[in-house]
N, C-alpha and C positions, 0 to 999 in steps of 0.2 A: 583527596576526597573528603576533606574535613569540613567542607561546606555543608550547610543544612540542605535538606532535600528540596529541590524545586518540584513543583507539581502543577497540574492544570487547574485553572479556575473551574469550579463546578459548572457543567453545561447549562443548568437552568438559570445561571446568573449571566449568561452571554446571549445577547440577541443580535444575530447577524442580519444585516440588511445591506447587501452588497450587490452592485449592478453586475459584476462578473459572476459571482458564485451563487446568487439567488436562483439562477436558471437550473442549478443542480440541487441545491439544498431544498428548494421548494418542490422540485421534481420528485424527490424520493418519497415523501409522504403522500403526495397527490397522485402520482402515477406508478412509481417503481414498487412501492410496498403493496398496493392493491394488486398490481400485475403479478408480483412474486407470490402473493397469497393465492392467486388463482393457479399459478404454476404448482405450488406445493399441494394443491387440491386436484391437480390433473385436469384443469378446466380451460387450458389454452390449446386450441386445435393446432395440429402440425408442429407442436413443440415436443421435445423429448419428455417422456413422462417422469415425474418426480417420485410419486408414491410416498413421499415423506410422512404426511399426516396419516395416511392410510396405514402405514407401517406401525405407527404408534397406537392407532385404534386396534389393530390386530394384537399388538403386544399387551394392550389393556384388556383384551378379551371382549371387546365391543364389536368386533367384526371378524369374519372368517376370511381366510385367503392366504396367499403366499407372500412373504416379504420380498420386496423388489428393490432394485437399486444397488449401487456400489456399497462397499463395506462401511464407508464413512458418510452415507447419505443423511444420517440423522443431523449432521452438523449444519446442513442448510437451514433447518428450522431454528437452530441456535443463533446463527448470524442474523436471520430475519428478526428474531425476537430482540436481539441487541440493537438492530437498526430501528425497530419500533420504539424501544426505550429512548434512544437518543432523539428521535423525531418528536416524541412527546415533550421533550424538554423545551422545544421552541414552538411547537404547534399542538396544543392539547386537542385530543380527539377522543371523545368518550367511546365512540363505536369501535375505533381501532384498539383502544386500551381494553375494552371488554373482550374483543376477539383474542388479544394477546393473553388475557387472563384465562380464557377458555382453553387456549393451547397449553398454558402452564398447568391448568388443572388436569388436562389429558396426560401430560408428562408425569404428574404425580400418580395418576392411576396406572400408568405403564411401568412405573418404577417398582423394582423388586423389593421384597420386604427388608432385605439387608442394605438397601440403598443403591444397588446396581441399576444402571440405566443405559441400555444399548440394544436396539431392536435386532441388529444383525446377530449378535451372539446369544440373544435370548430366543430368537425365532429360527434362525438358520442353523446355528451350531448347538441348539438345544441346551443352552446354559453352560457350554464349555467356555471358560473364561481364561484370559491371560496366558493362553498357550501359543499365541502368535503375535508377540509384540513387534516383530519385524514388519509385518504388513497389516496387522489387524486394526490399527487406528482406534482402539478402545480409549486410550488415554488422550489422543487427539480430540476425539468427539467430546469427551468429558471436559476437556479444556475449553472448548467453544461454549458449552453450556454454562460453565462456571463464569466465563466472561459475560455472557448474556445475563446471568443471575445477578452479578455485581452491578451491571449497568441498569437493570430494571429496578433494583433496590435503590440505587443512588438517585434515580430520576423520580420514581413514583413513591418510594418509601415502603413498597409492598415487599414482604419477606417470603412469600410462598415459594417462588423459584429459588431464592437464596437458600431457604431451608432444605429444599429438595436436593440442591447441589452440595450443601454442607454434608448431608447424609451420604451422598455419593463420594465426596472427597474424604470423609471419615473412613469409609470402606477402603478407599485406595490407600490411605495412610496405614490402615491395618495390614493390607496385603503386601505393600512394598516398603522396603527399608533394609537397614543393615542387620536386622535381627535374625537369629538362627532359624526361626520359623516363617520368615518373610521372603518374598521374591526379591532377588537382587537385580531385577531388570529395570528398564527405562524405556521411554517412548521411541518407537521407530520413526515417528513423525512428531517433532517437537511442537508444542502448543500449550500443553497443560502446565509446563514449567512457569511460563509467564502468567498464566491464569491463576495458578496457586499463589503467586506473589500478590496479585490483585485481590484474591480472596482473603489473604492475610491482612491486607490493609483495610478491607471492608469489615472484617470480623475481629481482628486482633488475635486470632488463634495462631500461635506460633508454629504449630506442627505443620501447617500448610507451607509456610516459608521453608521450614527444615526439609520437607519432602521435595520441594522445588530444587533446593540445593543438592540433595541427594541424587535426584535424577540427572542434573547437569554434571555433577562430579563423576557419575558412573560412565559417562560417554568416553569411549576409547580405552576403558580398562581392559586388562588382559586376564583371562581369555575373553574374546569378544562375545558378548551375550547373544547377539543375533546369530552369529555363526554356530555357536553351541546350540542354540534353540532349534536351528534348522536341522541339526543332526538327530534330534529326538524322534523316536519312532511314532509318536503321536502328533508330530508337526504336520499340519495340513496347509499346503501352499494355496494362497488366494490368487496371486498373480504369477502365472507360469513364466512370464518374461523375466522374473527375478530368480530363476533357478541358479544362476551364477552370481549370486548376491555379493556385492562388495560393501564393506563398512563405510567406504568413502561416501556412498549415497546418503547415509544418515548422519554424517559427521561423527561417526563413532570409530574412526580409524586410528586416532590418537587422542589422548586426554585433551580436554578443551583448552587448558592453559598452555598447551604446546601447539595449538592451531594458530597459524599466522597467515594462511592464504585461504580464501573462500573456496570450499570444495563441495561437490555433490549437488543434490537437489536444492535448488535455489530457495524455495519457500521454506523447506525444512531448516535450511541454514539460517535465514534471517530471523525466523521465529526462535530458534535456539539462541542466536546472538542477542535478541531482545531479553531473554531470560538471563543470559550471562551478564548483560549490563545491569539489569535489576539487582542481581545477586552481588555483583561487584560493589554496588553502592550500599546495599543492605549490610554486607559483611566487611566493608572497607577492604576489599580484596584487590590489592594492587596488581597481582599477577593476572587475575581474571580481567581486570580493566585493561591491562596492556594487551592481552589477547584481543579484546574487543577493538581497541584502537588499531591494532595491526590488521585485523580482519576488515574493518571499515575502510582503512586506507587502501588495502589491496582491491577491494570491490570498486571503490570510487575512482581510483586512479588507473586501474588496468582491466577491470572486468564489468564495468557499467557502461551502458549505452548513453549517448548524449541526451536521450529522452528520459533518463532516470530508470530505465528498465534493466533487469538482470536475468541471467539464465540463457546462455547463448546456444545451447544444444537441445533439440527435441528429445534426444535419447537421455533418459533420466531427468529431463527438464532441468538441466544442470549448468553449473559453472564448468568451464573447461580449463583453458590456460590463459595466461596474460595476453591481452590484445587480440584474443579470438572473438571477434564481434561481427559475425556475418549479418547481413541486413535482410535477406529474403527467407532464410531458413531458420532464423532464431526462434526461441520460444518466448522469452520475455513475458511470462505470465503476469497478468494484472495483479494477482495475489502477491507475487514476489515484490513488485514495486510498493505495494501497501506494507509488506513486511519491512522493506528497506526504510520506508518513511518512519515506521514505528521505531525501528532500531536507531535511526539517526536522531529522532526526537529524544530518545533516552540518553544518547551520548551528549547531545546538546545540553541537557539538563544537568548531567553529571559534571561535564567539563566547562560548561558556560561558554561555549565556543560557537559562533554564528556559522562557521563553515558547515557544521552538521545541518543547520536549518536550510542552508542553500540547497542541500540535497533533498531534504523534505519537500521544499518548494518545487524543485525540478521534477520530482516524481509526481506530485499532486497536479501540477499544471499541464503535464504532458501525458505520460503513460496511464496514470490512474484516471484522468479525465477522459482519455480516449476509450477507456474500458466500458463506457455507457453511452448510448446514443442520446441526442438532445430530445428525443421523444420519451426516453426513460424505459423503453420496453425491449431493447435489443442490446447485445453485449459482445465485446471482444474478450476472448480468453487469452489469445496470443496477440502480441503487439509488435509486428514487424516494422522495419524502417524503410522497406521498399516492397511494393506490391505490384505484381503483374498478374491480373486476375486469370488470364489464360493458363498460367502455370500452376494455379492452385487446384490441382487435380487429385482425386482420390488415388490411393496406392502409389503415391510419389513422395519424394523427400519434403515436398511443401504441402502435403495433404492437411497438416495441422493449421496452416495459414488460411484464414477466411478473408476474402476481399470485402465482405459486408458483415455487419454485426448480426449475431444469431439470436433467435428467440430464447434459447436456453441450451444447456449442454447436458450430456449424460453424466459428466463430472462437473458439477455446477457450483464450485466454491467461489468463483469470481463475482457473479452478480450480487449475491448477498454481502460479499466482502466490500464491494464498492458502496453499497447502500449504508453499511454501518460506518464506513470511513467518512462519507460526505455528511451524514447526519451528525457526526462527532467532530466536525471541522473546527469547532471552537477549542477543542483540546490542543490543537496545534498552534493556535493563534497567540496565546500567552503562556508563560511559565512564571511561577511566583513562589515566594515564601513570605514570611511576615515582613521582611525588610527590603525585598527586592522584587521588581516587576520587570520581566523581559517581554518585549514586543517582538514576536517572532515573524509573523506574517502580516501583510498589509491587507486586511479584510475588514470592511466597514462594519462596525458593531457598536452596541451600547452594553456596557458590562458593569456589574457591581461586584466589588471584592473587598477584602480587608487587608490593609497594609499599615504597618506601624501601629497595629492593634486598633485601627480606626477604620470606619467605613469610607470607601472611596468609590466614586462613580467615574467610569472611563467612557469617553465618547471618541471613537476613532472614525475619522472621515477621510475617504479617499475614493478615487475612481481607478485605482491601480488594477491591471497593468496598462491601462490606456495612457496614464501619465504617472510620473513619480512624485506626486504631491500627496503628502500624508500629514494630517493634522490630528493630534491627540489632545483632547481636553481632559484635564485631571481636576475633578471637583471633590474637595475634601476640606477639612478644617485643621490646619496646622499638622499635617501628616508628614512625618519624616520617613523617607524611603529613597532607595536608589532606583532610578529608571534606566533600563538598558534598552536602547533602541537599535535594532539591527540595521547595519549598513551592508546591504547585499554586495556580493562580489562583482556584480555587473554595474553598480551605481557609479555614474560619472558626474563630476562637478557637484558633489553632495554638500549640503549645508544643513545645520540644525539651529533653530532659534527657539527661545523661550519668551513668550509674550512679545514677540516681534523683535527681540534683541538677540544677537548672536549668543549661543549657549556657551557656558563655561563647563566643559566636561572633558573626558578622556576616552580614547578609543581602546577598548579592551577586547581582544579576540573577536573582532568584527562587530562588537556592540559599542555604541556611543553611550557612555555612562554619565548620568547627571544625578548628583547627590544634593538634595536640598529638602527644605520643609515646604510641602506643597499645600496650596490653598485652591483657589480657582485659577489655574494656570493652563496655558495652551502651548504645547510643543509642536513645532512644525519641522518636518523632514522633507527636503526637496532634493531630487537628483534627476539627472537626464537618463532617459531610457533610449539608448542609441542602438538601432539595429546594425548588426555587423556580421561578417563572415568569420567562421573559425575553420581551421585546417586540421585534418586528421593527422595524428602521429603516424609517420611512415611505418611504424611497427604494426599498425592495425592493417593486416593484409587486405581486408575487404574494402578499406577506405583510403588506402595510400594514394595520394594525388587527388584527393577530393576535398570539398569544402561543404559546410552547412551554414545555415542562416539562423541566427538567434536574435531575440529581442527581449531583454529582461530574463525572466525565468522560462519564457516560451521558446521552444524550438519550432522552426517553420518548415513546411514541406511544400512540394509541388504536387498538385492534383491534376489528373487528366481533364477534369471539368473546366479548369481555367487555362490549361496549357497544351491540350492535345495529347496524342499518344506518343509512345517511344520516348518516355522521359529520360531514359538512360543515355540518350543521344545528346543531352543538354550539357553545354560547357559554360562556365561562368568565370569571370575574372574576380579575384578577391578585392579588386579596386572598383568594382562596379558601383555606381551610385544607386542608393536605395531610397525609394520614395514611399512615405507612409500615407495610407488612406484609411480613415476611420469610416466603417460602414455600420451604422446603428441597427440595421435590419438583418444583415447577413449573419447567420449562425448565432443569433442572439446578441449581436454586437461584436464586431471583429475588426482588429487592425490588420488591414491588408498591406503587404509589402510588394512593391513593384520594382523591377530592375531589368536591365538589358543583359541578354546572354546570347549564346550561339547554339545552333543545332546542326548536327552532322547530317548531311544528305548524300546519298549515293546517286550520282548522275549517270552511271553506266547503263541504267535501265534493266540490269540483270535481276532475276528473281532468285539467284543462288545465295547460299549462306556466305559465300566469299565474293567480295567485290573485285572486279577486274581493274578498277581505277580507284585512286585515292579519294575517299569521301571529302566533301568540302564543308566548311563551316559557314553558315549563313546567320545573320543577325535575327534575333527573335525578342519579343517582349514577354517577360515572365511575371507571374503573380504567385505569391506564396501565402499560405494560410497557416495558422497555428496547428501543429501536429495534433494537439488534443481535440481539435474539431474535425479532423479528416474523416471522410467516409459518411458524412451527414447529408450529402446532397445526392450524388449519383454514383453508381458503381464505376470504378475505373482505376487506372494506375495511380500510384503514390510514390514519392521519392523524397528522402531527407538529404542524403549525401549526393552532391552533384560533382561532376568532373570539374576540376579547376584548370583554368588557363594559366599555366605557370610561366613566368618570364625567365 
């Protein structure tokens, strides 16, 4: 870890204009943010009420009433503000910015004199603070507001929200720590740890970094803080379902440096791992980095779905055991994939290894993209890999699975999280320091940056993932730096040229490195995107004997709209010929994949659940669409893993 820190190029310096991603990037400020603003103000009929802004007005003494919503409801406002900030970096909007400024002013009026800011514990618990770190989410909410404050400051230069949250963070620094008169607790839901690192970088105030380290180091110490907290006579349970609380849920079962398998609540886990990665780099902590590597490897090789989703069980929204990846009852929360992408990006920057970016890309193009409709006003919270709408009944094991995207949720962390992710997509595209530029994702953009202590303009042109043709123009004047061009793990027959001539470089951890003095040069990367079938490991009980279809970073699925009902009766040979068809109109522009398969038919004519004769296989024509686009046409069945015709 002796390398200099890689970081993102500031978002205002990146202008994305990409035929694939524009549909989402432009959708957020034009549709999603206004829609979410209406939701936060309870102005969308038939949607679950938010009460978010009303809660802050009550806390500020400007309105009378009862505080409503879950204990962490405030965080929806924070993520909305963060998404607004990022959207302003590429689409200035004076009206939207003024609205955000008004919200920030409201937060300032709702803030307590000592810096405390949380409507639940101010209004519902009458100012009783820090008594339920197990479930209370006080630190989690503060973390999201800190992230919003840093984003808003970095994009607009305005300090008001940053000052509000510095006051809040200073209070938290006084309350928590190793001192005799401080609380020795830590968050039941990680988030503030990574946020404090961001606040440290924005302000240079080292106590924020030190508190982040303290919180992470306290995980798993004995006696367990949460178990002890729950024994106290003044402990007030918020969630009765956690009366038999296990520290595994919050990754506090053992110290973090001893954790090598991903356990517990998936979102909590990956947010904690993000902070662990940040701190491993800040403190050059090899033991912490090893834990991060082991945890990431465990997730990606044994506990991650092919779509980049994580969290296989509805109960605890958790990781379970290796290879437990059910398709119909899984949780796979959108927020969990966002957290995994953030964790993977951090690991890529520390280790300069493209395999981590492969996972970032897999999550973005599949589960995270699936989390929002192409209209921008409905959302998935849970992301199954197989849907039979008739089975998605209330009061059943699949009640959490929705066959159509929803207007909103009682627990609404995912919609605003998707908004802040897609408006910050530029952060994932490049990583750099003074002497190195890493091209992570193939998203068309124009970017200004500083390399070799000189200004450089980058112009990346591509229609990826329709094709694997990427052109990067580097415009500078005698600028020495190393360019690292990612060669994805699915790239076939790849080649790299500089100014039309084969490049002279080296392949380093999945990046093609070119070291030269740059002027007005053009680098081209070209590879074949070949659709193909992949087979499930037989250890994956839900998918043994099944195959799935992938093309580049995109996983494909069958939908009832194209293929009729009873999709689980489909069988496909792994040698089936796949035909590509580009449809520029369908779903905003989609590469359809066609192939021959077979479908089981019962010819006995019986209506029983048991057939009296062996079903027969009959040929059928099948059409697959990208998983990230599913559910945008009509309600119906969906299937990723198909039965394989094995020889």
